[in-house]
Biotite code that builds the C-alpha atoms (Angstrom):
import biotite.structure as struc

atoms = struc.array([
    struc.Atom([27.255, 100.034, 69.058], chain_id="A", res_id=1, res_name="MET", atom_name="CA", element="C"),
    struc.Atom([29.923, 97.525, 67.192], chain_id="A", res_id=2, res_name="LYS", atom_name="CA", element="C"),
    struc.Atom([29.403, 97.198, 63.378], chain_id="A", res_id=3, res_name="ARG", atom_name="CA", element="C"),
    struc.Atom([27.021, 94.059, 62.574], chain_id="A", res_id=4, res_name="PHE", atom_name="CA", element="C"),
    struc.Atom([27.628, 94.183, 58.825], chain_id="A", res_id=5, res_name="TYR", atom_name="CA", element="C"),
    struc.Atom([30.102, 93.902, 56.013], chain_id="A", res_id=6, res_name="GLU", atom_name="CA", element="C"),
    struc.Atom([28.650, 94.760, 52.595], chain_id="A", res_id=7, res_name="THR", atom_name="CA", element="C"),
    struc.Atom([26.569, 97.541, 51.881], chain_id="A", res_id=8, res_name="VAL", atom_name="CA", element="C"),
    struc.Atom([24.913, 97.918, 48.284], chain_id="A", res_id=9, res_name="THR", atom_name="CA", element="C"),
    struc.Atom([21.978, 99.800, 46.658], chain_id="A", res_id=10, res_name="VAL", atom_name="CA", element="C"),
    struc.Atom([19.340, 98.653, 44.342], chain_id="A", res_id=11, res_name="GLU", atom_name="CA", element="C"),
    struc.Atom([16.337, 100.046, 42.685], chain_id="A", res_id=12, res_name="SER", atom_name="CA", element="C"),
    struc.Atom([12.801, 98.660, 43.046], chain_id="A", res_id=13, res_name="THR", atom_name="CA", element="C"),
    struc.Atom([9.548, 99.896, 41.720], chain_id="A", res_id=14, res_name="PRO", atom_name="CA", element="C"),
    struc.Atom([8.883, 101.744, 45.010], chain_id="A", res_id=15, res_name="GLU", atom_name="CA", element="C"),
    struc.Atom([12.231, 103.776, 45.069], chain_id="A", res_id=16, res_name="GLY", atom_name="CA", element="C"),
    struc.Atom([15.962, 103.325, 45.738], chain_id="A", res_id=17, res_name="PHE", atom_name="CA", element="C"),
    struc.Atom([17.026, 101.413, 48.954], chain_id="A", res_id=18, res_name="ARG", atom_name="CA", element="C"),
    struc.Atom([20.467, 99.875, 50.283], chain_id="A", res_id=19, res_name="PHE", atom_name="CA", element="C"),
    struc.Atom([21.105, 96.779, 51.805], chain_id="A", res_id=20, res_name="LEU", atom_name="CA", element="C"),
    struc.Atom([23.373, 95.366, 54.458], chain_id="A", res_id=21, res_name="LEU", atom_name="CA", element="C"),
    struc.Atom([24.626, 92.056, 53.813], chain_id="A", res_id=22, res_name="ASP", atom_name="CA", element="C"),
    struc.Atom([21.906, 92.041, 51.108], chain_id="A", res_id=23, res_name="ALA", atom_name="CA", element="C"),
    struc.Atom([19.306, 92.349, 53.542], chain_id="A", res_id=24, res_name="LYS", atom_name="CA", element="C"),
    struc.Atom([16.927, 95.692, 52.930], chain_id="A", res_id=25, res_name="PRO", atom_name="CA", element="C"),
    struc.Atom([17.409, 98.460, 56.166], chain_id="A", res_id=26, res_name="VAL", atom_name="CA", element="C"),
    struc.Atom([14.420, 99.612, 57.949], chain_id="A", res_id=27, res_name="ARG", atom_name="CA", element="C"),
    struc.Atom([13.972, 102.785, 59.708], chain_id="A", res_id=28, res_name="THR", atom_name="CA", element="C"),
    struc.Atom([13.865, 102.777, 63.581], chain_id="A", res_id=29, res_name="PRO", atom_name="CA", element="C"),
    struc.Atom([9.902, 102.605, 63.315], chain_id="A", res_id=30, res_name="ALA", atom_name="CA", element="C"),
    struc.Atom([10.487, 99.570, 60.894], chain_id="A", res_id=31, res_name="ARG", atom_name="CA", element="C"),
    struc.Atom([9.589, 101.415, 57.911], chain_id="A", res_id=32, res_name="GLN", atom_name="CA", element="C"),
    struc.Atom([11.270, 100.242, 54.615], chain_id="A", res_id=33, res_name="PRO", atom_name="CA", element="C"),
    struc.Atom([13.898, 102.672, 53.927], chain_id="A", res_id=34, res_name="LEU", atom_name="CA", element="C"),
    struc.Atom([12.982, 103.387, 50.510], chain_id="A", res_id=35, res_name="LEU", atom_name="CA", element="C"),
    struc.Atom([14.420, 106.969, 48.978], chain_id="A", res_id=36, res_name="LEU", atom_name="CA", element="C"),
    struc.Atom([13.561, 108.987, 45.976], chain_id="A", res_id=37, res_name="PRO", atom_name="CA", element="C"),
    struc.Atom([16.635, 108.822, 44.304], chain_id="A", res_id=38, res_name="SER", atom_name="CA", element="C"),
    struc.Atom([19.882, 106.756, 43.747], chain_id="A", res_id=39, res_name="ARG", atom_name="CA", element="C"),
    struc.Atom([22.224, 109.824, 44.385], chain_id="A", res_id=40, res_name="ALA", atom_name="CA", element="C"),
    struc.Atom([20.399, 110.200, 48.098], chain_id="A", res_id=41, res_name="LEU", atom_name="CA", element="C"),
    struc.Atom([20.538, 106.090, 48.351], chain_id="A", res_id=42, res_name="ALA", atom_name="CA", element="C"),
    struc.Atom([24.125, 106.209, 47.796], chain_id="A", res_id=43, res_name="GLU", atom_name="CA", element="C"),
    struc.Atom([25.075, 108.963, 50.100], chain_id="A", res_id=44, res_name="ALA", atom_name="CA", element="C"),
    struc.Atom([23.235, 107.278, 52.869], chain_id="A", res_id=45, res_name="VAL", atom_name="CA", element="C"),
    struc.Atom([25.028, 104.192, 51.920], chain_id="A", res_id=46, res_name="ALA", atom_name="CA", element="C"),
    struc.Atom([28.270, 105.354, 51.989], chain_id="A", res_id=47, res_name="GLU", atom_name="CA", element="C"),
    struc.Atom([27.652, 106.913, 55.575], chain_id="A", res_id=48, res_name="GLU", atom_name="CA", element="C"),
    struc.Atom([27.347, 103.192, 56.569], chain_id="A", res_id=49, res_name="TRP", atom_name="CA", element="C"),
    struc.Atom([30.436, 101.945, 54.353], chain_id="A", res_id=50, res_name="ARG", atom_name="CA", element="C"),
    struc.Atom([32.400, 104.530, 56.232], chain_id="A", res_id=51, res_name="GLU", atom_name="CA", element="C"),
    struc.Atom([31.907, 103.382, 59.770], chain_id="A", res_id=52, res_name="GLN", atom_name="CA", element="C"),
    struc.Atom([34.554, 101.583, 61.456], chain_id="A", res_id=53, res_name="GLY", atom_name="CA", element="C"),
    struc.Atom([34.598, 98.807, 63.935], chain_id="A", res_id=54, res_name="GLU", atom_name="CA", element="C"),
    struc.Atom([32.513, 101.072, 66.306], chain_id="A", res_id=55, res_name="GLU", atom_name="CA", element="C"),
    struc.Atom([29.366, 102.775, 64.682], chain_id="A", res_id=56, res_name="MET", atom_name="CA", element="C"),
    struc.Atom([29.202, 106.316, 65.489], chain_id="A", res_id=57, res_name="ARG", atom_name="CA", element="C"),
    struc.Atom([25.831, 107.906, 64.763], chain_id="A", res_id=58, res_name="PRO", atom_name="CA", element="C"),
    struc.Atom([27.244, 111.617, 64.498], chain_id="A", res_id=59, res_name="GLU", atom_name="CA", element="C"),
    struc.Atom([28.830, 110.462, 61.364], chain_id="A", res_id=60, res_name="GLY", atom_name="CA", element="C"),
    struc.Atom([25.577, 109.507, 59.554], chain_id="A", res_id=61, res_name="MET", atom_name="CA", element="C"),
    struc.Atom([23.650, 112.916, 59.298], chain_id="A", res_id=62, res_name="PRO", atom_name="CA", element="C"),
    struc.Atom([21.947, 111.768, 56.371], chain_id="A", res_id=63, res_name="LEU", atom_name="CA", element="C"),
    struc.Atom([20.911, 108.296, 57.621], chain_id="A", res_id=64, res_name="THR", atom_name="CA", element="C"),
    struc.Atom([19.347, 110.233, 60.404], chain_id="A", res_id=65, res_name="ARG", atom_name="CA", element="C"),
    struc.Atom([17.529, 112.968, 58.427], chain_id="A", res_id=66, res_name="LEU", atom_name="CA", element="C"),
    struc.Atom([16.165, 110.375, 56.016], chain_id="A", res_id=67, res_name="VAL", atom_name="CA", element="C"),
    struc.Atom([14.776, 108.422, 59.071], chain_id="A", res_id=68, res_name="ASN", atom_name="CA", element="C"),
    struc.Atom([13.264, 111.646, 60.226], chain_id="A", res_id=69, res_name="THR", atom_name="CA", element="C"),
    struc.Atom([11.319, 112.229, 56.910], chain_id="A", res_id=70, res_name="VAL", atom_name="CA", element="C"),
    struc.Atom([10.035, 108.181, 56.842], chain_id="A", res_id=71, res_name="LEU", atom_name="CA", element="C"),
    struc.Atom([9.085, 108.013, 60.708], chain_id="A", res_id=72, res_name="ASP", atom_name="CA", element="C"),
    struc.Atom([8.105, 111.615, 61.133], chain_id="A", res_id=73, res_name="GLY", atom_name="CA", element="C"),
    struc.Atom([7.362, 113.962, 58.532], chain_id="A", res_id=74, res_name="VAL", atom_name="CA", element="C"),
    struc.Atom([5.525, 111.512, 56.354], chain_id="A", res_id=75, res_name="ARG", atom_name="CA", element="C"),
    struc.Atom([2.829, 111.088, 58.670], chain_id="A", res_id=76, res_name="SER", atom_name="CA", element="C"),
    struc.Atom([2.774, 114.382, 60.445], chain_id="A", res_id=77, res_name="THR", atom_name="CA", element="C"),
    struc.Atom([2.934, 116.739, 57.245], chain_id="A", res_id=78, res_name="ARG", atom_name="CA", element="C"),
    struc.Atom([0.029, 119.306, 58.501], chain_id="A", res_id=79, res_name="ALA", atom_name="CA", element="C"),
    struc.Atom([2.112, 119.745, 61.888], chain_id="A", res_id=80, res_name="ASP", atom_name="CA", element="C"),
    struc.Atom([5.325, 119.946, 60.311], chain_id="A", res_id=81, res_name="VAL", atom_name="CA", element="C"),
    struc.Atom([4.403, 122.474, 57.798], chain_id="A", res_id=82, res_name="ALA", atom_name="CA", element="C"),
    struc.Atom([2.453, 124.703, 60.432], chain_id="A", res_id=83, res_name="ALA", atom_name="CA", element="C"),
    struc.Atom([5.377, 124.533, 62.608], chain_id="A", res_id=84, res_name="ALA", atom_name="CA", element="C"),
    struc.Atom([7.445, 126.157, 59.583], chain_id="A", res_id=85, res_name="ILE", atom_name="CA", element="C"),
    struc.Atom([4.836, 128.874, 58.822], chain_id="A", res_id=86, res_name="LEU", atom_name="CA", element="C"),
    struc.Atom([4.959, 130.075, 62.330], chain_id="A", res_id=87, res_name="ARG", atom_name="CA", element="C"),
    struc.Atom([8.568, 131.184, 61.384], chain_id="A", res_id=88, res_name="PHE", atom_name="CA", element="C"),
    struc.Atom([6.990, 133.214, 58.555], chain_id="A", res_id=89, res_name="GLY", atom_name="CA", element="C"),
    struc.Atom([4.646, 134.624, 61.273], chain_id="A", res_id=90, res_name="GLU", atom_name="CA", element="C"),
    struc.Atom([7.564, 136.320, 63.214], chain_id="A", res_id=91, res_name="ASN", atom_name="CA", element="C"),
    struc.Atom([10.655, 135.865, 60.557], chain_id="A", res_id=92, res_name="ASP", atom_name="CA", element="C"),
    struc.Atom([13.973, 137.364, 61.663], chain_id="A", res_id=93, res_name="LEU", atom_name="CA", element="C"),
    struc.Atom([14.221, 139.380, 58.763], chain_id="A", res_id=94, res_name="LEU", atom_name="CA", element="C"),
    struc.Atom([11.191, 141.273, 59.621], chain_id="A", res_id=95, res_name="ALA", atom_name="CA", element="C"),
    struc.Atom([12.628, 142.821, 62.941], chain_id="A", res_id=96, res_name="TYR", atom_name="CA", element="C"),
    struc.Atom([14.981, 145.343, 62.732], chain_id="A", res_id=97, res_name="ARG", atom_name="CA", element="C"),
    struc.Atom([17.559, 147.083, 65.037], chain_id="A", res_id=98, res_name="ALA", atom_name="CA", element="C"),
    struc.Atom([17.394, 150.594, 65.576], chain_id="A", res_id=99, res_name="GLU", atom_name="CA", element="C"),
    struc.Atom([21.095, 151.111, 66.937], chain_id="A", res_id=100, res_name="ALA", atom_name="CA", element="C"),
    struc.Atom([23.636, 150.882, 66.271], chain_id="A", res_id=101, res_name="PRO", atom_name="CA", element="C"),
    struc.Atom([23.916, 152.074, 62.784], chain_id="A", res_id=102, res_name="GLU", atom_name="CA", element="C"),
    struc.Atom([26.421, 149.611, 62.150], chain_id="A", res_id=103, res_name="GLU", atom_name="CA", element="C"),
    struc.Atom([24.581, 146.411, 62.891], chain_id="A", res_id=104, res_name="LEU", atom_name="CA", element="C"),
    struc.Atom([21.464, 148.257, 61.222], chain_id="A", res_id=105, res_name="ALA", atom_name="CA", element="C"),
    struc.Atom([23.273, 148.938, 57.963], chain_id="A", res_id=106, res_name="ALA", atom_name="CA", element="C"),
    struc.Atom([24.317, 144.752, 57.837], chain_id="A", res_id=107, res_name="ARG", atom_name="CA", element="C"),
    struc.Atom([20.566, 144.037, 58.631], chain_id="A", res_id=108, res_name="GLN", atom_name="CA", element="C"),
    struc.Atom([19.687, 146.145, 55.341], chain_id="A", res_id=109, res_name="ARG", atom_name="CA", element="C"),
    struc.Atom([21.099, 143.059, 53.304], chain_id="A", res_id=110, res_name="GLN", atom_name="CA", element="C"),
    struc.Atom([18.239, 141.154, 54.446], chain_id="A", res_id=111, res_name="TRP", atom_name="CA", element="C"),
    struc.Atom([15.954, 143.779, 52.112], chain_id="A", res_id=112, res_name="ASP", atom_name="CA", element="C"),
    struc.Atom([17.443, 141.516, 49.343], chain_id="A", res_id=113, res_name="ASP", atom_name="CA", element="C"),
    struc.Atom([15.638, 138.439, 50.126], chain_id="A", res_id=114, res_name="TYR", atom_name="CA", element="C"),
    struc.Atom([12.416, 139.871, 51.426], chain_id="A", res_id=115, res_name="LEU", atom_name="CA", element="C"),
    struc.Atom([11.989, 141.422, 48.187], chain_id="A", res_id=116, res_name="GLN", atom_name="CA", element="C"),
    struc.Atom([12.912, 138.101, 46.633], chain_id="A", res_id=117, res_name="TRP", atom_name="CA", element="C"),
    struc.Atom([10.124, 136.219, 48.861], chain_id="A", res_id=118, res_name="ALA", atom_name="CA", element="C"),
    struc.Atom([7.766, 139.034, 47.450], chain_id="A", res_id=119, res_name="ALA", atom_name="CA", element="C"),
    struc.Atom([8.613, 138.476, 43.674], chain_id="A", res_id=120, res_name="GLU", atom_name="CA", element="C"),
    struc.Atom([9.186, 134.616, 43.840], chain_id="A", res_id=121, res_name="ARG", atom_name="CA", element="C"),
    struc.Atom([6.520, 133.677, 46.378], chain_id="A", res_id=122, res_name="HIS", atom_name="CA", element="C"),
    struc.Atom([4.101, 136.798, 46.301], chain_id="A", res_id=123, res_name="GLY", atom_name="CA", element="C"),
    struc.Atom([5.083, 137.194, 49.993], chain_id="A", res_id=124, res_name="ALA", atom_name="CA", element="C"),
    struc.Atom([5.559, 140.614, 51.227], chain_id="A", res_id=125, res_name="ARG", atom_name="CA", element="C"),
    struc.Atom([6.496, 141.047, 54.631], chain_id="A", res_id=126, res_name="LEU", atom_name="CA", element="C"),
    struc.Atom([5.941, 144.039, 56.719], chain_id="A", res_id=127, res_name="THR", atom_name="CA", element="C"),
    struc.Atom([9.459, 144.953, 58.610], chain_id="A", res_id=128, res_name="VAL", atom_name="CA", element="C"),
    struc.Atom([9.640, 146.980, 61.863], chain_id="A", res_id=129, res_name="THR", atom_name="CA", element="C"),
    struc.Atom([12.376, 148.158, 64.163], chain_id="A", res_id=130, res_name="SER", atom_name="CA", element="C"),
    struc.Atom([12.692, 147.190, 67.742], chain_id="A", res_id=131, res_name="GLY", atom_name="CA", element="C"),
    struc.Atom([11.114, 144.314, 69.981], chain_id="A", res_id=132, res_name="ILE", atom_name="CA", element="C"),
    struc.Atom([7.463, 144.826, 69.516], chain_id="A", res_id=133, res_name="GLY", atom_name="CA", element="C"),
    struc.Atom([5.775, 142.064, 67.196], chain_id="A", res_id=134, res_name="PRO", atom_name="CA", element="C"),
    struc.Atom([4.399, 143.046, 63.836], chain_id="A", res_id=135, res_name="VAL", atom_name="CA", element="C"),
    struc.Atom([1.451, 141.449, 62.587], chain_id="A", res_id=136, res_name="GLU", atom_name="CA", element="C"),
    struc.Atom([2.039, 140.313, 58.792], chain_id="A", res_id=137, res_name="GLN", atom_name="CA", element="C"),
    struc.Atom([-0.462, 140.882, 56.267], chain_id="A", res_id=138, res_name="PRO", atom_name="CA", element="C"),
    struc.Atom([-2.661, 137.702, 55.364], chain_id="A", res_id=139, res_name="PRO", atom_name="CA", element="C"),
    struc.Atom([-1.924, 137.880, 51.979], chain_id="A", res_id=140, res_name="GLN", atom_name="CA", element="C"),
    struc.Atom([1.650, 137.135, 52.879], chain_id="A", res_id=141, res_name="ALA", atom_name="CA", element="C"),
    struc.Atom([1.051, 134.655, 55.220], chain_id="A", res_id=142, res_name="LEU", atom_name="CA", element="C"),
    struc.Atom([-1.211, 132.875, 52.672], chain_id="A", res_id=143, res_name="GLU", atom_name="CA", element="C"),
    struc.Atom([1.498, 133.077, 50.158], chain_id="A", res_id=144, res_name="ALA", atom_name="CA", element="C"),
    struc.Atom([4.002, 131.408, 52.388], chain_id="A", res_id=145, res_name="LEU", atom_name="CA", element="C"),
    struc.Atom([1.541, 128.687, 53.446], chain_id="A", res_id=146, res_name="ARG", atom_name="CA", element="C"),
    struc.Atom([1.451, 128.346, 49.373], chain_id="A", res_id=147, res_name="ARG", atom_name="CA", element="C"),
    struc.Atom([4.936, 127.941, 49.106], chain_id="A", res_id=148, res_name="ALA", atom_name="CA", element="C"),
    struc.Atom([5.449, 125.308, 51.950], chain_id="A", res_id=149, res_name="VAL", atom_name="CA", element="C"),
    struc.Atom([2.613, 123.029, 51.791], chain_id="A", res_id=150, res_name="THR", atom_name="CA", element="C"),
    struc.Atom([3.192, 121.934, 48.264], chain_id="A", res_id=151, res_name="GLY", atom_name="CA", element="C"),
    struc.Atom([6.949, 120.646, 48.949], chain_id="A", res_id=152, res_name="ARG", atom_name="CA", element="C"),
    struc.Atom([8.181, 116.944, 49.169], chain_id="A", res_id=153, res_name="SER", atom_name="CA", element="C"),
    struc.Atom([8.513, 115.070, 52.310], chain_id="A", res_id=154, res_name="ASP", atom_name="CA", element="C"),
    struc.Atom([12.257, 115.525, 51.925], chain_id="A", res_id=155, res_name="PHE", atom_name="CA", element="C"),
    struc.Atom([12.020, 119.375, 51.191], chain_id="A", res_id=156, res_name="ASP", atom_name="CA", element="C"),
    struc.Atom([9.769, 120.088, 54.005], chain_id="A", res_id=157, res_name="LEU", atom_name="CA", element="C"),
    struc.Atom([12.166, 118.049, 56.310], chain_id="A", res_id=158, res_name="ALA", atom_name="CA", element="C"),
    struc.Atom([15.101, 120.093, 55.081], chain_id="A", res_id=159, res_name="ALA", atom_name="CA", element="C"),
    struc.Atom([12.983, 123.136, 55.480], chain_id="A", res_id=160, res_name="LEU", atom_name="CA", element="C"),
    struc.Atom([12.112, 122.650, 59.153], chain_id="A", res_id=161, res_name="HIS", atom_name="CA", element="C"),
    struc.Atom([15.895, 122.443, 59.921], chain_id="A", res_id=162, res_name="VAL", atom_name="CA", element="C"),
    struc.Atom([16.712, 125.216, 58.058], chain_id="A", res_id=163, res_name="LEU", atom_name="CA", element="C"),
    struc.Atom([13.944, 127.523, 59.599], chain_id="A", res_id=164, res_name="THR", atom_name="CA", element="C"),
    struc.Atom([14.494, 126.294, 62.857], chain_id="A", res_id=165, res_name="SER", atom_name="CA", element="C"),
    struc.Atom([18.196, 127.351, 62.938], chain_id="A", res_id=166, res_name="ILE", atom_name="CA", element="C"),
    struc.Atom([17.849, 130.469, 61.152], chain_id="A", res_id=167, res_name="THR", atom_name="CA", element="C"),
    struc.Atom([14.706, 131.787, 62.704], chain_id="A", res_id=168, res_name="GLY", atom_name="CA", element="C"),
    struc.Atom([13.640, 132.948, 59.101], chain_id="A", res_id=169, res_name="SER", atom_name="CA", element="C"),
    struc.Atom([11.146, 131.133, 56.772], chain_id="A", res_id=170, res_name="LEU", atom_name="CA", element="C"),
    struc.Atom([12.559, 133.306, 53.917], chain_id="A", res_id=171, res_name="VAL", atom_name="CA", element="C"),
    struc.Atom([16.122, 132.269, 54.325], chain_id="A", res_id=172, res_name="LEU", atom_name="CA", element="C"),
    struc.Atom([14.917, 128.851, 54.606], chain_id="A", res_id=173, res_name="GLY", atom_name="CA", element="C"),
    struc.Atom([12.970, 129.114, 51.215], chain_id="A", res_id=174, res_name="LEU", atom_name="CA", element="C"),
    struc.Atom([15.661, 131.168, 49.864], chain_id="A", res_id=175, res_name="ALA", atom_name="CA", element="C"),
    struc.Atom([18.126, 127.763, 50.391], chain_id="A", res_id=176, res_name="VAL", atom_name="CA", element="C"),
    struc.Atom([15.465, 125.297, 49.101], chain_id="A", res_id=177, res_name="LEU", atom_name="CA", element="C"),
    struc.Atom([14.847, 127.481, 45.890], chain_id="A", res_id=178, res_name="ASP", atom_name="CA", element="C"),
    struc.Atom([18.702, 127.536, 45.331], chain_id="A", res_id=179, res_name="GLY", atom_name="CA", element="C"),
    struc.Atom([18.653, 131.494, 45.742], chain_id="A", res_id=180, res_name="ARG", atom_name="CA", element="C"),
    struc.Atom([21.029, 131.044, 48.970], chain_id="A", res_id=181, res_name="LEU", atom_name="CA", element="C"),
    struc.Atom([23.561, 128.474, 49.954], chain_id="A", res_id=182, res_name="THR", atom_name="CA", element="C"),
    struc.Atom([23.076, 127.249, 53.390], chain_id="A", res_id=183, res_name="ALA", atom_name="CA", element="C"),
    struc.Atom([26.541, 128.720, 54.392], chain_id="A", res_id=184, res_name="GLU", atom_name="CA", element="C"),
    struc.Atom([25.399, 132.231, 53.439], chain_id="A", res_id=185, res_name="ASP", atom_name="CA", element="C"),
    struc.Atom([21.987, 131.788, 54.716], chain_id="A", res_id=186, res_name="ALA", atom_name="CA", element="C"),
    struc.Atom([23.394, 130.693, 58.199], chain_id="A", res_id=187, res_name="PHE", atom_name="CA", element="C"),
    struc.Atom([25.595, 133.806, 58.002], chain_id="A", res_id=188, res_name="GLY", atom_name="CA", element="C"),
    struc.Atom([22.812, 136.210, 57.281], chain_id="A", res_id=189, res_name="LEU", atom_name="CA", element="C"),
    struc.Atom([20.554, 134.730, 60.029], chain_id="A", res_id=190, res_name="SER", atom_name="CA", element="C"),
    struc.Atom([23.642, 135.644, 62.605], chain_id="A", res_id=191, res_name="ARG", atom_name="CA", element="C"),
    struc.Atom([24.596, 139.414, 62.124], chain_id="A", res_id=192, res_name="LEU", atom_name="CA", element="C"),
    struc.Atom([23.522, 140.411, 65.279], chain_id="A", res_id=193, res_name="ASP", atom_name="CA", element="C"),
    struc.Atom([25.861, 137.559, 67.018], chain_id="A", res_id=194, res_name="GLU", atom_name="CA", element="C"),
    struc.Atom([28.450, 138.058, 64.797], chain_id="A", res_id=195, res_name="THR", atom_name="CA", element="C"),
    struc.Atom([28.554, 142.005, 65.642], chain_id="A", res_id=196, res_name="TYR", atom_name="CA", element="C"),
    struc.Atom([28.135, 141.350, 69.122], chain_id="A", res_id=197, res_name="GLN", atom_name="CA", element="C"),
    struc.Atom([31.540, 138.887, 69.306], chain_id="A", res_id=198, res_name="ALA", atom_name="CA", element="C"),
    struc.Atom([33.334, 141.663, 67.313], chain_id="A", res_id=199, res_name="GLU", atom_name="CA", element="C"),
    struc.Atom([32.507, 144.102, 70.214], chain_id="A", res_id=200, res_name="GLN", atom_name="CA", element="C"),
    struc.Atom([32.637, 142.042, 72.976], chain_id="A", res_id=201, res_name="TRP", atom_name="CA", element="C"),
    struc.Atom([34.870, 139.043, 72.185], chain_id="A", res_id=202, res_name="GLY", atom_name="CA", element="C"),
    struc.Atom([33.523, 135.594, 70.821], chain_id="A", res_id=203, res_name="ALA", atom_name="CA", element="C"),
    struc.Atom([32.339, 132.799, 73.361], chain_id="A", res_id=204, res_name="ASP", atom_name="CA", element="C"),
    struc.Atom([33.860, 129.452, 73.078], chain_id="A", res_id=205, res_name="SER", atom_name="CA", element="C"),
    struc.Atom([30.771, 127.547, 73.538], chain_id="A", res_id=206, res_name="GLU", atom_name="CA", element="C"),
    struc.Atom([28.645, 129.866, 71.362], chain_id="A", res_id=207, res_name="ALA", atom_name="CA", element="C"),
    struc.Atom([31.185, 129.407, 68.675], chain_id="A", res_id=208, res_name="GLU", atom_name="CA", element="C"),
    struc.Atom([30.960, 125.454, 69.297], chain_id="A", res_id=209, res_name="GLN", atom_name="CA", element="C"),
    struc.Atom([27.316, 125.716, 68.961], chain_id="A", res_id=210, res_name="ARG", atom_name="CA", element="C"),
    struc.Atom([27.310, 127.636, 65.709], chain_id="A", res_id=211, res_name="ALA", atom_name="CA", element="C"),
    struc.Atom([29.652, 125.643, 64.044], chain_id="A", res_id=212, res_name="THR", atom_name="CA", element="C"),
    struc.Atom([27.072, 122.582, 64.902], chain_id="A", res_id=213, res_name="ARG", atom_name="CA", element="C"),
    struc.Atom([24.136, 124.505, 63.585], chain_id="A", res_id=214, res_name="LEU", atom_name="CA", element="C"),
    struc.Atom([26.256, 125.174, 60.330], chain_id="A", res_id=215, res_name="ALA", atom_name="CA", element="C"),
    struc.Atom([27.082, 121.515, 59.962], chain_id="A", res_id=216, res_name="ALA", atom_name="CA", element="C"),
    struc.Atom([22.973, 120.923, 60.425], chain_id="A", res_id=217, res_name="GLU", atom_name="CA", element="C"),
    struc.Atom([22.073, 123.424, 57.644], chain_id="A", res_id=218, res_name="MET", atom_name="CA", element="C"),
    struc.Atom([24.707, 122.073, 55.224], chain_id="A", res_id=219, res_name="ARG", atom_name="CA", element="C"),
    struc.Atom([22.904, 118.695, 56.014], chain_id="A", res_id=220, res_name="HIS", atom_name="CA", element="C"),
    struc.Atom([19.856, 119.609, 55.078], chain_id="A", res_id=221, res_name="ALA", atom_name="CA", element="C"),
    struc.Atom([20.953, 121.522, 52.020], chain_id="A", res_id=222, res_name="ALA", atom_name="CA", element="C"),
    struc.Atom([22.547, 118.470, 50.632], chain_id="A", res_id=223, res_name="ARG", atom_name="CA", element="C"),
    struc.Atom([19.420, 116.387, 51.550], chain_id="A", res_id=224, res_name="LEU", atom_name="CA", element="C"),
    struc.Atom([17.293, 118.991, 49.094], chain_id="A", res_id=225, res_name="ILE", atom_name="CA", element="C"),
    struc.Atom([19.948, 118.398, 46.086], chain_id="A", res_id=226, res_name="VAL", atom_name="CA", element="C"),
    struc.Atom([20.364, 114.713, 46.591], chain_id="A", res_id=227, res_name="LEU", atom_name="CA", element="C"),
    struc.Atom([16.574, 113.996, 47.201], chain_id="A", res_id=228, res_name="SER", atom_name="CA", element="C"),
    struc.Atom([15.996, 115.876, 43.729], chain_id="A", res_id=229, res_name="ARG", atom_name="CA", element="C"),
    struc.Atom([18.650, 114.336, 41.803], chain_id="A", res_id=230, res_name="ALA", atom_name="CA", element="C"),
])
């Protein structure tokens, strides 16, 4: 699509911050007013629009995509989004360990620090198992995770959904949300098995490209958290 505007500006309103194209307020794809909770986030979104050339590139507008998801989707379906996130707590990646080889099992023991953090920070003490059989998590731990998730802002919830979906771990997602981990470190911890396999058998170019894309999505989600709270 060709660029259809010249100027991009940000203004404050009683309801929040918005950006304007040629002095006209922008709306979401569902025609919702694109109102944001902080000037920092509004300026960051506006900058994505300023940086577009003659041809607009949606892939160069990750924050715009995320805020549209919040305003058009998460805001009206909070319960469904929270339920989807909490399913990762029921089968959290960090609770499932390899019995062998020992080198991989040793690497996975790094996860213990974050399980301990979840127990101390949120009261969610998850049960760890080996092998592929499912483990039923204690109801108290699942309730603690529910409390940790449901009270979040719409923007935090949207970011957490991205983080947990990519890592397969609600604990890692919460650790990024609460500033315990960076998005980069959480992504690396979630891929210990893939990294080990690549070291043993060689890297796959398609898998590497996919990993690069997912890591970028996590960085954008983490950036949304910071900017929406600024």
